[in-house]
C-alpha positions in Angstrom: -44.3 6.8 -26.2 -41.5 8.5 -28.1 -39.5 9.0 -25.0 -39.8 5.3 -24.2 -38.7 4.3 -27.7 -35.7 6.7 -27.4 -34.8 5.1 -24.0 -35.0 1.6 -25.6 -32.7 2.7 -28.4 -30.2 4.1 -25.9 -30.3 0.9 -23.9 -29.6 -1.2 -27.0 -26.7 1.1 -27.9 -25.3 0.8 -24.4 -25.6 -3.0 -24.4 -23.9 -3.1 -27.8 -21.1 -1.0 -26.5 -20.8 -3.3 -23.4 -20.7 -6.4 -25.5 -17.9 -4.9 -27.6 -19.8 -4.7 -30.9 -18.1 -1.4 -31.7 -14.6 -1.9 -33.2 -11.7 -0.8 -31.1 -8.8 0.5 -33.2 -6.4 1.0 -30.3 -3.6 -1.5 -29.7 -0.9 -2.2 -27.1 2.2 -3.3 -29.1 1.4 -4.0 -32.8 -1.3 -2.6 -35.1 -2.1 -6.2 -36.1 -3.8 -6.6 -32.8 -6.9 -4.9 -34.2 -7.4 -7.8 -36.6 -8.0 -10.2 -33.8 -11.4 -10.8 -32.4 -12.5 -8.4 -29.6 -13.3 -11.3 -27.3 -9.8 -12.8 -27.8 -8.2 -9.4 -27.3 -10.2 -8.8 -24.1 -9.0 -12.2 -22.8 -5.3 -11.4 -23.7 -5.5 -8.0 -22.1 -7.2 -9.3 -18.9 -4.4 -12.0 -18.6 -1.8 -9.3 -19.1 -3.4 -7.2 -16.4 -3.4 -10.2 -14.0 0.3 -10.8 -14.9 1.1 -7.2 -14.0 -0.5 -7.7 -10.6 1.6 -10.8 -10.2 4.6 -8.7 -11.0 3.4 -6.1 -8.5 3.3 -8.7 -5.8 6.8 -9.9 -6.7 8.3 -6.4 -6.4 6.4 -5.9 -3.2 8.6 -8.4 -1.2 11.8 -6.6 -2.3 10.2 -3.2 -1.7 9.2 -4.2 1.9 12.7 -5.5 2.5 14.2 -2.2 1.5 11.7 -0.3 3.6 12.5 -2.4 6.6 16.1 -1.3 6.4 15.1 2.3 6.0 12.9 2.3 9.1 15.4 0.4 11.2 18.1 3.0 10.7 19.5 4.1 14.0 21.9 6.8 15.1 24.6 6.6 17.8 24.2 8.9 20.7 27.2 9.2 23.1 26.7 10.8 26.5 28.9 11.1 29.6 27.6 9.9 33.0 28.3 12.9 35.3 28.8 10.7 38.3 31.3 8.2 36.8 32.5 10.1 33.7 31.9 6.9 31.8 30.6 6.9 28.2 27.0 6.0 27.7 26.3 4.8 24.2 22.7 4.8 23.1 21.3 3.7 19.8 18.0 5.4 19.0 15.8 5.0 15.9 15.9 7.8 13.4 12.2 7.4 12.5 9.3 8.3 14.8 6.8 5.5 15.0 3.8 7.5 13.9 5.6 9.4 11.1 7.0 6.1 9.7 3.5 4.6 9.6 2.1 7.5 7.7 5.0 8.2 5.3 7.1 5.1 4.6 4.4 2.5 5.3 1.2 4.1 4.1 2.8 6.1 1.3 4.9 3.1 0.2 2.1 0.6 0.1 -0.1 3.2 -1.7 2.5 4.0 -4.3 1.0 1.7 -7.0 -2.2 3.7 -6.9 -0.3 7.0 -6.6 2.0 6.3 -9.6 -1.0 5.1 -11.7 -2.9 8.3 -11.0 0.2 10.4 -11.7 0.9 8.6 -15.0 -2.8 9.1 -15.9 -2.4 12.8 -15.2 0.7 13.1 -17.3 -0.9 11.4 -20.2 -3.8 13.9 -20.1 -1.6 17.0 -19.5 -2.7 19.8 -21.9 -6.3 18.5 -21.9 -8.8 20.6 -20.2 -10.3 17.5 -18.6 -8.5 15.5 -16.0 -8.1 11.7 -16.5 -10.7 9.8 -14.6 -8.8 6.5 -14.2 -6.6 7.7 -11.4 -9.2 9.2 -9.0 -11.6 6.3 -9.6 -8.8 3.8 -8.8 -7.9 5.7 -5.6 -11.4 5.9 -4.4 -11.9 2.2 -5.2 -8.6 1.4 -3.4 -9.8 3.3 -0.3 -12.9 1.1 -0.3 -10.8 -2.0 -0.8 -8.4 -0.9 2.0 -11.3 -0.2 4.5 -13.5 -3.2 3.9 -11.7 -6.3 2.5 -8.4 -5.6 4.3 -10.2 -5.0 7.6 -12.1 -8.2 6.9 -8.8 -10.1 6.5 -7.1 -8.5 9.6 -10.1 -9.4 11.8 -9.8 -13.1 11.2 -5.9 -13.3 10.9 -5.2 -13.5 14.7 -5.4 -16.9 16.3 -8.8 -18.1 17.7 -9.5 -16.2 20.9 -6.5 -13.8 20.5 -7.4 -10.2 20.9 -5.4 -7.3 19.4 -6.3 -3.7 20.2 -5.1 -0.3 19.3 -2.7 0.8 22.0 -2.5 4.5 21.0 -6.2 5.3 20.5 -5.4 9.1 20.3 -3.1 8.8 17.2 -5.7 6.5 15.5 -8.5 9.0 16.1 -6.3 11.7 14.6 -5.5 9.6 11.6 -9.2 8.6 11.3 -10.3 12.2 11.4 -8.0 13.2 8.5 -9.0 10.1 6.6 -12.7 11.0 6.8 -12.0 14.7 6.2 -10.1 13.8 3.0 -13.2 12.4 1.3 -15.4 15.2 2.7 -12.9 17.7 1.3 -13.0 16.0 -2.1 -16.8 16.1 -2.2 -16.7 19.8 -1.3 -14.4 20.5 -4.2 -16.4 18.6 -6.7 -19.9 19.6 -5.7 -20.0 22.6 -3.4 -17.3 25.3 -4.1 -16.5 24.8 -7.8 -18.8 22.1 -9.2 -17.2 19.8 -11.8 -13.9 21.7 -11.9 -10.7 21.9 -9.8 -8.9 25.2 -9.4 -5.2 25.5 -8.9 -5.5 26.6 -5.2 -7.9 23.8 -4.5 -5.4 21.2 -5.8 -2.6 23.0 -3.8 -4.6 23.0 -0.6 -5.3 19.2 -1.1 -1.6 18.5 -1.2 -0.7 20.8 1.7 -3.2 19.0 4.0 -0.9 15.9 3.9 1.6 18.1 5.8 -1.1 19.1 8.3 -1.8 15.4 8.8 1.9 14.7 9.6 2.1 17.6 12.1 -1.1 16.7 13.8 -0.3 13.0 14.1 3.2 13.8 15.4 1.7 16.3 17.9 -0.6 13.6 19.2 2.2 11.1 19.4 4.3 13.5 21.5 1.2 14.7 23.4 1.8 18.4 22.6 -0.6 20.7 24.6 -3.5 22.2 22.8 -2.8 20.1 19.7 -3.4 16.6 21.0 -6.3 14.7 22.5 -6.0 14.1 26.3 -6.0 10.3 25.9 -3.5 8.1 27.6 -1.5 5.6 25.6 -1.5 2.0 26.6 2.0 0.9 27.5 3.5 -0.9 24.5 4.9 -4.3 25.3 8.7 -4.8 25.4 8.5 -7.2 22.4 6.4 -5.1 20.0 7.3 -7.7 17.3 7.4 -11.3 18.6 10.9 -12.6 18.8 10.2 -15.6 16.6 9.1 -13.3 13.8 12.6 -11.9 13.2 16.0 -13.3 14.1 19.6 -12.7 13.1 22.3 -15.1 12.3 25.6 -15.1 10.6 26.8 -17.4 7.8 30.4 -18.4 8.4 32.9 -16.9 6.0 36.3 -15.4 6.1 35.2 -12.0 7.3 32.2 -13.1 9.4 30.1 -10.3 8.0 27.8 -12.0 5.5 24.5 -12.0 7.2 21.1 -13.6 6.6 17.8 -12.5 8.2 15.1 -15.1 8.8 11.5 -14.1 8.6 9.6 -16.9 10.1 8.3 -19.9 8.1 9.9 -20.8 4.9 6.9 -20.1 2.7 6.8 -16.5 4.0 10.5 -15.8 4.0 10.1 -13.5 1.1 7.7 -11.4 3.1 9.7 -9.1 5.3 8.5 -7.8 8.6 8.5 -4.0 8.0 6.9 -3.3 11.4 10.0 -4.1 13.4 10.5 -0.3 13.7 8.2 -0.6 16.7 10.5 -3.1 18.5 12.3 -1.6 21.4 14.4 -4.6 22.1 16.7 -4.7 19.0 18.4 -1.4 19.0 16.3 -0.1 21.8 16.0 2.7 24.1 18.1 1.0 26.8 21.4 2.5 27.7 24.6 0.6 27.6 27.6 1.7 29.6 31.0 1.1 28.0 34.5 1.8 29.3 35.7 3.2 26.0 34.9 0.8 23.2 31.6 -0.6 22.0 31.0 -4.3 22.5 29.6 -5.4 19.2 28.8 -9.0 20.2 25.0 -8.2 20.3 23.2 -9.0 17.1 21.8 -5.6 16.1 20.7 -4.5 12.7 22.9 -1.4 13.0 26.0 -3.5 13.4 25.1 -5.7 10.4 24.4 -2.6 8.3 27.8 -1.0 9.2 29.8 -4.2 8.5 28.2 -4.9 5.2 28.6 -1.4 4.0 32.4 -1.7 4.6 32.7 -4.8 2.5 31.7 -4.0 -1.1 32.7 -7.6 -2.2 30.0 -9.0 0.0 27.4 -6.7 -1.4 28.3 -8.0 -4.8 27.9 -11.5 -3.5 24.4 -10.6 -2.3 23.5 -9.0 -5.6 24.8 -12.1 -7.5 22.7 -14.3 -5.1 19.6 -12.4 -6.1 20.0 -13.5 -9.7 20.7 -17.1 -8.6 17.5 -17.1 -6.4 15.5 -15.6 -9.3 16.4 -18.6 -11.4 15.8 -21.2 -8.7 12.5 -23.0 -9.4 12.5 -25.4 -6.4 13.6 -24.8 -2.9 15.1 -27.5 -0.6 11.9 -27.7 1.4 9.8 -28.2 -1.8 12.0 -31.1 -2.8 11.1 -32.9 0.5 7.4 -32.9 -0.4 6.0 -36.4 -1.2 3.1 -35.0 -3.2 4.2 -34.8 -6.8 1.3 -32.7 -7.9 2.0 -30.1 -5.2 5.6 -30.0 -6.2 4.7 -29.5 -9.8 2.2 -26.8 -8.9 4.9 -24.9 -7.0 7.5 -25.3 -9.8 4.9 -24.0 -12.3 4.2 -21.0 -10.2 7.9 -20.2 -9.8 8.4 -20.6 -13.5 5.6 -18.1 -14.0 7.4 -15.7 -11.7 10.9 -16.1 -13.3 10.6 -13.1 -15.7 9.6 -10.8 -13.0 12.1 -12.1 -10.4 14.9 -11.9 -12.9 14.0 -8.3 -13.8 13.7 -7.3 -10.1 17.0 -8.9 -9.3 18.6 -5.8 -10.8 17.3 -3.9 -7.8 20.5 -3.4 -5.6 20.6 -5.3 -2.3 18.7 -3.6 0.5 21.9 -3.6 2.7 23.3 -0.6 0.7 22.8 2.9 2.2 20.3 1.6 4.7 18.0 0.4 1.9 17.4 3.8 0.3 18.7 2.8 -3.2 16.6 -0.4 -3.2 13.6 1.6 -1.9 13.8 4.1 -4.8 14.5 1.4 -7.5 11.5 -0.6 -6.3 9.3 2.5 -6.6 10.6 3.0 -10.2 9.7 -0.6 -11.1 6.3 -0.1 -9.5 5.8 3.0 -11.6 6.7 1.1 -14.8 4.1 -1.6 -14.0 1.6 1.1 -13.2 2.1 2.6 -16.7 1.5 -0.8 -18.3 -1.6 -1.2 -16.2 -3.1 2.1 -17.3 -2.5 1.1 -21.0 -4.1 -2.3 -20.5 -7.1 -0.8 -18.7 -7.8 1.7 -21.5 -7.6 -1.2 -24.0 -10.0 -3.4 -21.9 -12.4 -0.5 -21.7 -12.1 0.1 -25.4 -12.5 -3.5 -26.5 -15.3 -4.6 -24.1 -17.1 -1.2 -23.7 -17.0 -1.6 -19.9 -16.8 1.8 -18.3 -13.2 2.6 -17.2 -14.5 3.7 -13.8 -16.0 0.3 -13.2 -12.7 -1.4 -14.0 -10.9 1.1 -11.7 -13.3 0.4 -8.8 -12.9 -3.3 -9.0 -9.8 -4.8 -10.8 -7.4 -1.9 -10.5 -8.3 -1.1 -6.9 -7.9 -4.7 -5.8 -4.7 -5.3 -7.8 -2.9 -2.1 -6.8 -3.9 -2.5 -3.1 -2.1 -5.8 -2.8 0.8 -4.2 -0.9 -1.6 -2.7 1.5 -3.2 -6.1 2.1 0.1 -7.8 2.6 1.4 -5.1 5.0 -1.7 -5.0 7.2 -1.9 -8.8 7.2 1.7 -9.1 8.4 1.0 -6.5 11.1 -2.1 -8.3 12.3 -0.2 -11.6 12.5 3.0 -10.6 14.0 2.4 -7.5 16.1 1.1 -7.7 19.6 -1.3 -4.8 19.0 -3.5 -3.6 16.1 -1.9 -0.2 15.7 0.1 -0.6 12.5 -2.4 -3.0 10.9 -5.3 -0.4 11.2 -3.1 2.7 10.9 -1.9 1.4 7.5 -5.5 1.3 6.3 -6.6 4.7 7.6 -3.3 6.4 6.6 -3.3 4.9 3.2 -6.8 6.3 2.6 -5.6 9.8 3.6 -2.5 9.4 1.4 -4.7 8.4 -1.5 -6.5 11.7 -1.5 -3.9 14.2 -0.3 -1.1 12.8 -2.4 -2.6 10.3 -4.9 -5.3 12.7 -6.2 -3.8 16.0 -5.0 -0.5 15.8 -6.9 -2.0 14.7 -10.3 -4.6 17.4 -10.1 -2.0 19.9 -9.1 0.1 19.0 -12.2 -2.8 19.3 -14.6 -4.4 22.3 -12.9 -1.0 24.2 -12.9 -0.5 23.5 -16.6 -4.1 24.5 -17.5 -3.7 27.7 -15.5 -0.4 28.6 -17.1 -1.3 27.6 -20.7 -5.0 28.4 -20.9 -5.9 30.4 -17.8 -8.6 27.7 -17.3 -9.4 25.5 -14.3 -9.2 21.7 -14.5 -12.5 20.1 -15.5 -13.5 16.7 -14.1 -15.2 14.1 -16.3 -18.1 12.3 -14.7 -17.7 14.4 -11.5 -21.3 13.4 -10.6 -20.4 9.7 -10.6 -17.3 10.3 -8.6 -19.2 12.4 -6.0 -21.8 9.7 -5.7 -19.1 7.1 -5.0 -17.7 9.4 -2.3 -21.1 9.6 -0.6 -21.5 5.8 -0.8 -18.0 5.3 0.6 -18.5 7.7 3.4 -21.8 6.1 4.4 -20.5 2.5 4.3 -17.2 3.6 6.1 -19.3 4.9 9.0 -20.8 1.4 9.3 -17.3 -0.1 9.3 -15.9 2.2 11.9 -19.0 1.7 14.1 -18.4 -2.0 14.2 -14.7 -1.6 15.1 -15.8 0.7 18.0 -18.5 -1.8 19.0 -15.9 -4.6 19.1 -13.6 -2.4 21.2 -16.4 -1.7 23.8 -17.7 -5.3 23.9 -14.7 -7.6 23.2 -12.0 -5.2 24.3 -10.2 -5.2 20.9 -10.7 -4.4 17.3 -9.0 -7.5 15.8 -9.4 -11.2 16.7 -11.6 -12.5 19.4 -14.0 -15.5 19.3 -13.8 -17.2 15.9 -17.5 -17.0 15.1 -17.6 -13.3 15.9 -14.5 -12.6 13.8 -16.0 -14.3 10.8 -19.3 -12.5 11.2 -17.4 -9.2 11.2 -15.4 -10.3 8.2 -18.6 -11.2 6.2 -20.1 -7.8 7.2 -17.1 -5.9 6.0 -17.2 -7.8 2.7 -20.9 -7.0 2.2 -20.1 -3.3 2.7 -17.5 -3.5 0.0 -19.9 -5.2 -2.4 -22.5 -2.5 -1.7 -20.0 0.2 -2.6 -18.8 -1.5 -5.8 -22.3 -2.3 -7.1 -23.8 1.1 -6.4 -20.7 3.0 -7.7 -20.5 0.9 -10.8 -24.2 1.4 -11.6 -23.9 5.1 -11.1 -20.9 5.7 -13.3 -22.4 3.5 -16.0 -25.6 5.6 -16.1 -27.9 2.8 -15.0 -29.0 4.6 -11.8 
């Protein structure tokens, strides 16, 4: 009877905390915030969190554009034909397909989660306990990547259109390292050193990302003894459909100011970062020349070289970014007859103006093959991630909702937006499913090896040097339970993809009703993960 009474008291205390009956003295900007009602503060902080996610989506378009220029970088190879002594000029891509998918694509789209986890670790440096917000967000993001993003990619292709993985060997390697990442994390938390992370465990976690790169590259190159004996389906000539990307010049005095179209007007801000897989632009084909290179062909390499030689045109591009940021209505929008639709579009653009104006300071992606814009975009993403961590702490403090629950749901979904956009673009525009699915599996690996490994390495190294103590993990039991739930549900997800491959011949697309059934199934798996994980970390189960 006494134990039952004690349980009731604990439940009442928990409900009181969830309802925000305990006063939260923390604030974001001004101490006067604490005088406001907790309900009003919670609403404001939730709106602020949503606005940060809008900003994240705004910088994502610029980030993708810079990444496209990075992965499209080519190098000039000149050879001599031994029979004719004529020069043979070949432009080959600097980046390997597989390595670009794992590093630039998967790492780049996962950077919001990685920066959030790193910031959380830096805020807790010197504490014997690691911050729980970063790992929870990364595990929740892995579930969001695997289930909702797969659900979207399955229904994105047109009705009846089938898109399958062409290099099944590389995908199996990436899938193995993705599964092993979460098994490894569970071993650390529950088997070898329960509830603590040692310095060498954190270091091994980070180093395994290098092993993933080596193994995937070995599979792509079909190295003996290190690769699976699986043949690669021949990739089509137009890896990215021609209508998805096109080049044209705007007339000016120097004929070097260029514009790149990206399909429909409403998706022009979404850049096709998967054109690294196209062999038709800068291609593998050889071109014989008598002595000089004919630059009439529209190639990204030519455009990049010309623009880099004309600083004045780069300044024009940079100036145009600010003009575009302040433009509320496009020419196409003015042609709409529906006044309410035009008003809705203008209102949305007005909401984006502060973010777009801020991100206009990112240099044009035509400079240095997009590397400067790439790095600047990552810095802006890190700044947004810092604000997100502060708002999450405040929401948890004001409402009493467990921070892990917020991380599994709102943070995981918001920070995984670049992953969703990237995979959706690939599923729409690529003729195969390689990058759409590879982005998901590789992002999950990056989340553990880099997103959790580096923050834990920072805190573990500091604790080892300063205190000679390992890094302790708060609520390690709840995190381990989430890993088990994720692993179990992910097996169900991969099993369906394999079943679709065996029956329909492809992982994505197919008959409309089967695509939607698969979509609903994946979403149910995600709901199961979120509900069970949230109940566990909240102490309800």
